[in-house]
Phi, psi and omega in degrees: 000139180253143181269157174196167185230136177225169176215169174208125183246124177243133176272100184285338178286327179257351177071036184219161172296145182273093181278139176082018180271128181280138180229135175244141176247125176243147166260129180273128180229102183063234181270358180251181175214148180242129177288123178266319180191161175237132179223168177234151176280149181266189183296342178266001181079013178243164175275155183297332180226180177295138180297315174233101180292161184305319184293344179248359185293136173213142175294156181149193180254135184227167176220126168264132180242114180264124181270074185291321182301312178296323178295313180299318174303312184295332181276356179082018173298127181313128184286155173232161177230102356276164179292137181303308176250123178240284179256129180243106176269135173234113181259133185209163179248147175239109190260352181208157179288098184212175174274115174258126177237119185239089179281161176229123173258120193238140167220170180298339185235016177183160175209164172213159179215168179194170174273110183268190181230000000 
């Protein structure tokens, strides 16, 4: 089996997929991190391809950074100064070659995630 990484972002306040949300993927290396790629969600709240495709998969620690504040601004969510949720980092480990799915359920004042399937 080969590993890969996907996500799905849902805007739970509006009840729709979160389209146009910027996501960055980092590999954590010691005290530092290396940016692997930047992607945006499509109309279904997913990226057009795998975030980390099988041919690039390696076990280790990673971080997905969801740019929620810019997404909320673009959706017309009333602004705050500063916005309660702006950048949402989710750090997680991938210990075996498997399908890792890290979804984000997002609202202006809260979020949740889990290891999906």
